[in-house]
C-alpha positions in Angstrom: 148.1 91.6 -72.9 149.1 90.6 -69.1 146.0 89.0 -67.6 145.2 87.8 -64.3 145.7 83.8 -63.2 148.3 81.1 -63.6 151.1 81.4 -65.8 151.9 78.0 -68.2 155.4 78.1 -66.5 158.2 76.0 -68.5 158.4 71.8 -67.8 160.3 70.8 -66.1 161.6 73.2 -64.0 164.3 71.5 -62.5 166.3 71.6 -65.8 166.6 75.4 -65.4 168.0 75.0 -62.3 172.0 75.6 -63.1 174.6 73.9 -60.7 176.4 77.3 -60.4 172.4 78.7 -58.6 172.6 75.4 -56.5 175.8 75.5 -55.6 175.7 79.0 -54.4 172.6 78.3 -52.0 174.3 75.4 -50.7 176.9 77.7 -49.5 180.0 76.6 -51.8 182.3 78.2 -54.5 180.0 79.4 -57.5 179.7 76.2 -59.4 181.2 73.9 -57.0 179.3 71.0 -55.5 182.0 68.6 -54.1 182.1 65.2 -56.0 181.2 62.1 -53.7 178.1 61.6 -51.6 177.1 65.4 -51.8 177.0 65.5 -55.2 174.8 62.2 -55.0 172.7 63.6 -52.8 172.4 66.6 -54.8 171.4 65.1 -58.1 168.9 63.0 -55.9 166.9 66.1 -54.9 167.5 67.6 -58.4 165.4 64.2 -59.5 162.9 64.4 -56.9 162.2 67.4 -57.6 161.9 66.9 -61.2 159.4 63.8 -60.3 157.4 64.9 -57.1 157.3 69.1 -57.1 154.4 71.0 -58.4 155.7 74.4 -58.9 153.7 77.2 -60.2 153.1 80.9 -60.7 150.5 83.4 -60.5 149.9 87.3 -61.4 147.2 89.8 -60.6 147.2 93.1 -62.1 145.6 96.0 -60.2 145.3 99.7 -61.3 147.3 102.1 -58.9 144.9 104.4 -57.3 146.8 107.2 -55.8 150.5 107.6 -54.9 152.7 109.6 -52.9 156.4 110.1 -52.1 156.3 107.1 -49.8 153.3 105.4 -49.9 151.2 103.2 -52.8 147.2 102.8 -52.9 145.6 100.3 -55.0 142.3 100.3 -56.7 140.3 97.8 -54.4 143.6 96.7 -52.7 145.8 98.0 -49.7 148.2 100.8 -49.0 151.8 99.8 -49.5 154.6 101.9 -47.7 157.7 102.1 -49.2 159.6 105.4 -50.2 162.3 103.4 -52.8 159.3 101.4 -54.6 157.2 104.5 -55.2 160.2 106.1 -56.6 160.7 103.5 -58.5 157.2 103.2 -60.0 157.4 107.0 -60.4 160.6 107.0 -62.6 158.6 104.9 -64.9 155.3 106.8 -64.7 153.7 103.1 -63.8 149.7 103.4 -63.4 149.7 99.2 -62.6 150.9 97.2 -60.5 151.5 93.4 -61.5 151.6 91.0 -58.3 153.3 87.9 -59.3 153.8 84.7 -57.3 156.2 82.2 -58.2 156.8 79.1 -56.0 158.3 75.6 -56.0 155.2 74.1 -54.2 154.2 72.8 -50.8 155.8 69.5 -51.7 158.9 70.4 -51.0 158.5 71.9 -47.4 156.6 68.7 -46.7 159.2 66.3 -48.1 162.5 68.4 -46.2 160.1 67.9 -43.5 159.8 64.5 -43.6 163.4 63.8 -43.8 163.9 65.9 -40.8 161.6 63.5 -39.0 163.6 60.6 -40.9 166.9 61.8 -39.3 168.2 62.6 -43.0 169.5 66.1 -42.2 172.0 65.9 -45.3 169.0 65.4 -47.6 166.4 67.5 -46.2 168.6 70.5 -46.6 169.8 69.7 -50.0 166.2 69.4 -50.9 165.1 72.7 -49.6 167.8 74.3 -51.4 167.3 73.0 -54.9 163.2 73.9 -53.7 164.8 77.6 -52.8 166.9 77.6 -56.3 164.0 76.7 -58.3 162.1 79.6 -56.6 164.1 81.8 -57.7 165.0 80.8 -61.2 160.9 80.4 -61.8 160.4 84.2 -60.0 163.2 85.0 -63.1 161.2 83.3 -65.4 158.5 85.3 -64.2 159.7 88.9 -64.6 161.2 88.1 -68.3 157.4 86.3 -69.5 155.9 89.3 -68.3 158.4 91.7 -69.8 157.9 90.0 -73.4 154.1 90.2 -72.8 153.8 93.9 -71.7 156.8 94.7 -74.4 154.3 92.7 -76.9 151.6 95.2 -76.3 153.8 98.1 -76.5 154.0 98.6 -73.0 157.0 98.8 -70.5 157.5 96.5 -67.6 159.5 97.5 -64.3 161.7 95.4 -62.3 160.5 93.3 -59.8 160.5 94.5 -56.5 159.9 92.6 -53.4 158.7 93.4 -49.4 161.6 92.8 -47.2 163.9 94.3 -49.8 165.5 97.9 -49.1 163.1 100.2 -47.8 159.9 97.8 -48.2 159.2 96.0 -44.8 158.6 92.4 -45.2 154.9 92.7 -43.3 153.4 94.3 -46.2 153.2 90.7 -47.9 150.2 90.1 -45.9 148.4 92.6 -47.9 149.8 91.7 -51.1 149.5 87.8 -51.2 145.5 88.4 -50.1 145.3 90.6 -53.4 146.6 87.9 -55.2 143.2 85.7 -55.7 140.7 88.6 -55.6 138.4 90.0 -53.3 136.2 87.6 -50.6 137.0 86.0 -47.2 139.0 83.3 -48.5 141.2 85.0 -51.6 143.6 82.9 -51.7 141.4 79.6 -52.2 141.6 80.2 -56.1 145.1 79.5 -56.6 147.1 76.2 -57.7 147.9 75.4 -54.4 148.2 76.3 -50.3 149.2 79.6 -49.5 149.7 80.9 -46.0 151.7 84.5 -45.0 152.5 84.6 -41.4 152.0 87.9 -39.7 155.5 88.4 -39.6 155.4 88.3 -43.8 157.3 85.2 -43.8 155.3 82.8 -46.9 154.6 79.0 -46.5 155.3 77.2 -48.9 158.9 78.6 -47.8 160.3 78.1 -51.4 158.1 80.7 -52.9 158.6 84.6 -54.0 156.2 87.7 -53.8 157.2 90.4 -56.5 155.7 93.5 -57.6 156.5 95.1 -61.5 155.0 98.5 -62.3 153.2 98.7 -65.6 153.8 101.7 -67.7 152.7 102.9 -71.4 156.1 104.8 -71.2 157.3 101.6 -71.9 161.3 103.1 -72.3 161.6 104.8 -69.2 160.4 101.1 -68.1 163.0 99.7 -70.2 166.0 101.5 -68.8 164.9 100.6 -65.4 164.5 97.0 -66.2 168.3 96.8 -67.7 169.9 98.0 -64.5 172.0 95.6 -62.2 169.3 93.9 -59.8 171.7 94.3 -57.1 171.7 98.4 -57.8 168.4 98.5 -55.6 169.9 97.1 -52.6 172.3 98.7 -50.1 173.2 95.4 -48.2 176.4 95.7 -47.4 178.9 92.3 -47.3 176.1 90.5 -48.9 177.3 87.2 -50.6 175.0 87.0 -53.5 176.0 90.6 -54.6 176.5 91.4 -57.8 179.2 93.7 -59.5 176.9 96.9 -58.4 178.9 98.0 -55.3 176.2 100.3 -54.5 173.0 101.1 -55.6 172.4 104.7 -57.5 170.1 107.1 -57.1 166.7 106.0 -58.7 165.7 107.7 -62.0 165.3 107.1 -65.9 
């Protein structure tokens, strides 16, 4: 069963980041990092990450105390406001919420900032983007790991959803992050590394992802939602990272 705490993540995480994913975050056509100095510096960023970065992932499960068409109150936690999240959880009959954080770690931010100070902007940018690619890959792994763990217990895990997605204000990340380490005046002190959420909802370290997953005893309903294309939940027109789904369908099992 899914348990609160740190996840043992794949090592080395850098090897799971494909050139295709890295190139997309650098703004190049899919899989096409140019040969020459750019490719050499991109390899250096990957190598540095493998040697020096300390990525980690953490989860916490909270029962859902009350739910309405646009609000969700967690037991011993905050009230979240999002019609789309509420509809997603209702469609899978979720009674618990899994809060998950995946991050490339503070080392990436510190090293990228140092390269900027040394007037090495290309290297700083390439490292920052690799950190982002690694966080995205780690986030995907966390979702699949949680899904497999839930299924092994004959439970269903719905697709991940995050503050800042369509229909959910980014500022709710402040309350979600405060739930990660449990109650207390310093709830994030128990985490494996530093975590800071600005009032705007932005997270530090920058290469971090915070998401929630509904957990339900209705495994089939959760599975139907999981198998839909991730872009089906987003209405952002013109997104350069959009998959094959051109518009979001109505929520439902």
